[in-house]
C-alpha positions as CSV (number, residue, x, y, z in Angstrom):
1,M,-6.6,-4.4,1.5
2,N,-9.0,-5.0,4.5
3,R,-8.5,-5.1,8.2
4,Q,-8.1,-8.9,8.4
5,A,-5.4,-8.7,5.6
6,L,-3.5,-6.2,7.7
7,R,-3.8,-8.2,10.7
8,I,-2.4,-11.3,9.1
9,A,0.4,-9.2,7.6
10,R,1.1,-7.8,11.1
11,E,1.2,-11.4,12.5
12,V,3.6,-12.7,9.9
13,A,6.0,-9.7,10.2
14,D,5.9,-10.1,14.0
15,D,6.6,-14.0,13.6
16,T,9.3,-13.4,11.0
17,G,11.0,-10.3,12.2
18,T,10.4,-8.4,9.1
19,L,8.9,-5.0,8.4
20,M,4.9,-4.6,7.6
21,A,3.7,-1.6,5.6
22,G,0.0,-1.0,4.8
23,N,-3.0,0.6,5.6
24,I,-6.7,1.0,4.9
25,C,-6.5,4.5,3.5
26,N,-3.7,6.5,2.2
27,S,-4.5,9.4,4.7
28,T,-3.5,9.9,8.1
29,V,-6.6,12.0,8.8
30,Y,-9.2,9.1,8.3
31,Q,-10.5,7.7,11.6
32,T,-13.2,4.9,11.4
33,G,-16.4,6.0,12.7
34,D,-15.3,9.7,12.9
35,K,-17.7,11.7,10.7
36,E,-15.5,14.9,10.4
37,S,-12.2,13.0,9.6
38,I,-14.4,10.9,6.9
39,E,-15.4,14.0,5.3
40,K,-11.9,15.5,5.4
41,T,-10.7,12.3,3.7
42,K,-13.3,12.4,1.2
43,A,-12.6,16.1,0.3
44,M,-8.8,15.0,0.0
45,F,-9.7,12.5,-2.9
46,K,-12.1,14.7,-4.9
47,G,-11.1,15.5,-8.4
48,P,-9.5,13.7,-11.2
49,I,-7.3,10.9,-10.4
50,A,-4.3,10.0,-12.6
51,A,-1.9,7.1,-12.4
52,V,1.7,7.2,-13.7
53,P,2.6,4.0,-15.9
54,V,5.0,1.8,-14.2
55,P,8.2,1.0,-16.5
56,Y,8.9,-2.5,-15.6
57,R,8.4,-6.0,-17.0
58,T,8.7,-9.3,-15.2
59,T,11.0,-11.9,-16.4
60,S,11.8,-15.5,-15.2
61,K,14.5,-14.0,-13.2
62,Q,12.2,-11.5,-11.5
63,P,8.8,-13.1,-11.9
64,T,7.0,-10.7,-9.7
65,F,6.7,-6.9,-9.1
66,F,8.1,-7.5,-5.5
67,S,11.3,-9.0,-6.9
68,V,11.8,-6.4,-9.8
69,T,15.1,-4.5,-9.0
70,V,16.0,-1.1,-10.4
71,P,18.6,-1.5,-13.4
72,G,22.3,-0.9,-12.2
73,T,21.3,-1.3,-8.4
74,G,21.8,-5.0,-8.1
């Protein structure tokens, strides 16, 4: 995501009364232009990165990730 996408998402959420979730970095440490926070953030993300497979498949009833429900929950 970029800052403009977040601005658009914020505007849409405000206009529709919905929630908005998103950020530029998955860290509460990062501050734009702050060298110390940038170095701390870089250090947090050093090393191997792993991803867990997502066990879902879309269907015609649930065509996107955002519409997928957990089986047995409705």
